[in-house]
N, C-alpha and C positions, 0 to 999 in steps of 0.2 A: 955667608949669611948676608953680609953687606950688598952684594949683589942681587940678590932676591928681593931684599927691601927695598932698594932703588927701582928695582922693575915694578914691585906693587906701588908705589909711588907714583911712577911715571903711568902706570895704567890708570890707576884712579884720577889723575889729573887728566888724562886725556878723556876717561867717560865723563868727567865733570864737564869738561870745556866742550865735547860734543853735544851732550844735554843741553847745555847753554846755547849752543850754536841752533841746535833745532827747535828748540823754545823759540828764540829768538826769532828765527825766520817764520814759523808757525804765527808769532804775532804779529809781525810785519805782513805776511800774505792776508791774515784778515782783516789787518788795518785798511789795507789798499781796496778791499771789496766794501769797506764800509763810506759811508757818506762822511761829510765833513764832522769833525771831531765833534760839534755840538750836538750829534744825534747818534744814536745806537742802530739807525735803519741801515738796511744793505742800500748801495746805492741802486738806483733804479733801473741802469742796465743789467745787473745781476739777477734782476727779475724778468729779465727780456726773455721770449724763447729760445733766440739764438738764429743762426743762418744756415738754413739748409743752401747748399749752393751746386748745381749741376755742372758740371764742364764737360762735354761731348764734342770729340773729334770723329770726323766720318771721312772716306773718300769720295762719296756719292755726292751729286749735286741736288741738293733740295729745292733749289730753284725758287719758285714765288709761294712755296708751302716751307719755308723755312721758319717764319714768324709763327706761324699756326703750328707747327711742330714745337718751338719752343714754348709758347702758351699752354700746349697740351700736356708737355713734361712738368711745367710749372703747377697745374692742377692735378696731375697725377702724384707729384711729391705732396702736395697739401693735403690730398687726400689718404694718402698712404702711412705719413708722418704724423698728420694731425696739426702740424704748423701752419700759421697764418701764411695766405700766399702773399700778405704785403712783404714777408721778410724773405721769400724765396727768390733767388737770382739762377737763371739759366743762360749759358753763353754755350752755343754751338758754332764750331768752325767745321764747314762743309768743303768738299774738293780739296782735301788735304791730302799731303803723301802720307799713307798709311798703309803697312803690310800687317796682316795676320799668317802664320803659319808659313810665312815665307811667298804668299800669293798677295797681290795686290786688287784680287775679287773684292767686291763690296763689305766693306767691314765698319766697325766704329766700336772707339775706345770710352770709356767715362771714367769720371772721378765725382762721387757725391761726398760733399763734406758737410755735417751736422753737428750741431751741439745736441747730442740726445737724438733719439727716435731712429737710432740705426739698429736694426735686428731682423732675424730671419724674415720675420712675415712681411715687414714694411720694404725690406731690400727686395725681395722677391716679388712685389707687387709694383715696385718702381722697374725693376727689371723687365716685367712682363710688359709694362706699358711703353717703354721706350723700345722694347723689341716689335710690338705691334705698330708703332709709329714709324720703324725704319723698313719694316717688310714691303710696303708697296714700292721700295726705292731699291729694291733687290738685294736688302742686306740680310742673309741668313741669320737665323737666331744663334747658331753654332759659332758665329763670326761678331759677337758682341761680348765683352768684358766690362763691365761695370765695378769698381772697387769703390766700396764704402768706408768712411772714415769717421769714427765718433770724435770729436774735436772736443778739448778741455775749453773752457769759457776763456781761459786767459789766452788761448791761442788763436782767438778769432777777433781780430779788429772790426769797429765799425764806429762812424760818427766820432774819430778822433780819438778813440780809447779802445778797449776791449770789453768783453761782456762781462768779465771778471770785475771790470769798476774802474 
């Protein structure tokens, strides 16, 4: 009988400690997202729309059209996600060593990171736009992968802090 009572005491102690820790972490996380203690308003960064960033790598030479393509990608992301273009970042590396399916034929790989606005419709629109922009350079639509990542605000840094505050 003593063993069962000891186990119950240990279980209740663990549950209470776990509950205490979870509550403390939640309170701490909430406090990080708040402005200085004199205010209950969220930090202004918490209200910003966040950072859509496209990183695209291709093995084709985009030549003097590279900046034009970057700007067109930025505009497509703006239209597709509804995010302000002033927050959108695009980086394209061309003439890179890339293979797809074991072949070095023209190809492109991309990653788009965003706080929200990741979904079937917007992802499809962005993929179609990038595909259309790369088609004149011989990149077939079946040789383009773009991965989309919905980022938590706390995992996106900007201006010396994260969007969580």
